[in-house]
KEZA-373444 format. One record per residue (C-alpha): x, y, z. Coordinates in pm, 1 decimal, always signed. Layout:
// residues N
SITE        xx        yy        zz
SITE         X         Y         Z
...
***
This chain:
// residues 103
SITE        xx        yy        zz
SITE     +99.0   +1332.0   -9535.8
SITE    +425.2   +1436.8   -9372.6
SITE    +448.5   +1772.6   -9194.1
SITE    +641.6   +2047.8   -9377.1
SITE    +901.8   +2071.6   -9101.6
SITE   +1174.2   +1867.9   -8936.9
SITE   +1303.8   +1908.2   -8582.9
SITE   +1649.2   +1863.7   -8434.7
SITE   +1827.0   +1958.7   -8112.0
SITE   +1887.0   +2320.9   -8221.3
SITE   +1546.1   +2402.3   -8369.5
SITE   +1354.2   +2327.9   -8687.7
SITE   +1369.0   +2348.5   -9065.6
SITE   +1047.3   +2457.9   -9234.1
SITE    +962.0   +2429.2   -9604.0
SITE    +719.4   +2687.0   -9739.0
SITE    +562.1   +2764.4  -10075.0
SITE    +518.8   +3139.1  -10114.0
SITE    +269.8   +3316.2  -10336.6
SITE    +367.0   +3685.6  -10353.4
SITE    +151.0   +3994.3  -10418.0
SITE    -146.4   +3875.4  -10211.4
SITE    -386.8   +4118.4  -10046.5
SITE    -252.5   +4015.9   -9704.5
SITE      +5.7   +3774.6   -9564.7
SITE    -157.9   +3453.0   -9443.8
SITE    -115.7   +3077.3   -9412.8
SITE    -309.5   +2883.2   -9676.8
SITE    -245.7   +2531.9   -9541.7
SITE     -18.5   +2242.7   -9624.9
SITE     +50.1   +2180.7   -9993.8
SITE    +192.8   +1868.5  -10155.3
SITE    +521.0   +1893.4  -10345.0
SITE    +711.0   +1627.9  -10540.3
SITE    +701.5   +1278.5  -10398.1
SITE    +585.7   +1269.5  -10039.6
SITE    +721.9   +1611.3   -9939.4
SITE    +499.6   +1895.9   -9828.0
SITE    +526.5   +2269.7   -9771.3
SITE    +338.8   +2526.7   -9568.9
SITE    +150.7   +2748.1   -9813.3
SITE    +191.3   +3120.9   -9751.5
SITE     +31.6   +3410.5   -9934.5
SITE    +270.9   +3704.7   -9908.7
SITE    +155.4   +4066.4   -9930.5
SITE    +494.8   +4190.9  -10053.1
SITE    +603.5   +4177.3  -10417.8
SITE    +900.4   +3959.2  -10519.4
SITE   +1122.0   +4264.2  -10577.2
SITE   +1454.6   +4340.8  -10405.4
SITE   +1401.1   +4067.4  -10145.8
SITE   +1080.1   +4224.1  -10010.3
SITE    +886.5   +3896.3  -10025.8
SITE   +1169.6   +3707.0   -9852.4
SITE   +1180.9   +3969.6   -9576.0
SITE    +805.1   +3939.6   -9530.7
SITE    +829.1   +3558.0   -9512.5
SITE   +1093.7   +3578.0   -9237.6
SITE    +902.7   +3847.4   -9046.6
SITE    +570.8   +3661.1   -9066.8
SITE    +711.5   +3321.3   -8965.3
SITE    +903.4   +3472.8   -8672.3
SITE    +588.4   +3648.7   -8551.5
SITE    +369.7   +3338.6   -8586.3
SITE    +619.9   +3118.5   -8402.5
SITE    +684.9   +3384.0   -8137.3
SITE   +1061.5   +3388.2   -8190.1
SITE   +1294.5   +3676.5   -8263.9
SITE   +1342.3   +3770.0   -8626.9
SITE   +1711.5   +3684.6   -8592.4
SITE   +1616.6   +3325.4   -8508.0
SITE   +1467.2   +3271.0   -8857.4
SITE   +1705.4   +3236.8   -9151.9
SITE   +1624.5   +3177.6   -9518.3
SITE   +1861.0   +2893.1   -9614.4
SITE   +1731.7   +2797.1   -9959.8
SITE   +1501.5   +2933.3  -10227.3
SITE   +1592.8   +3301.8  -10227.2
SITE   +1459.6   +3340.3  -10584.2
SITE   +1206.8   +3053.6  -10583.8
SITE    +854.0   +3001.2  -10456.2
SITE    +957.7   +2698.3  -10249.8
SITE   +1183.0   +2812.7   -9965.5
SITE   +1348.7   +2651.8   -9665.8
SITE   +1375.2   +2835.9   -9337.2
SITE   +1595.7   +2746.3   -9043.2
SITE   +1444.1   +2838.0   -8708.2
SITE   +1664.6   +2829.5   -8399.8
SITE   +1504.9   +2767.2   -8064.1
SITE   +1363.7   +2509.7   -7828.7
SITE   +1249.4   +2215.0   -8040.9
SITE    +952.8   +2128.2   -7816.1
SITE    +814.6   +2483.8   -7820.6
SITE    +877.2   +2516.3   -8194.2
SITE    +698.1   +2188.6   -8266.0
SITE    +389.0   +2306.4   -8078.7
SITE    +391.3   +2643.5   -8258.6
SITE    +447.3   +2481.7   -8600.3
SITE    +166.8   +2232.6   -8547.5
SITE     -65.2   +2520.2   -8449.2
SITE     +16.4   +2688.5   -8784.5
SITE     -89.2   +2375.6   -8974.4
SITE    -444.6   +2377.7   -8838.1
***
């Protein structure tokens, strides 16, 4: 199974599948999507109202990857469960942090 992220010279792109209104925000593992694509499953404590869940996704991912919140941008899926995040930073450090999230 492929990892839910891709790396390039400027950082990484991460695909997630969010489940809002959970008791606490947490990683649930890697989930299969269509074809051979995957996403990082996240339970989100915030409700999907007024962008609260999206803000929580960005905050949580930035904290887990130890990057500034401004380094994480939601690039697709603003109103969907499957979202793509762009994370700017050192690709080697990001890869190690992303792989640690998958465990």
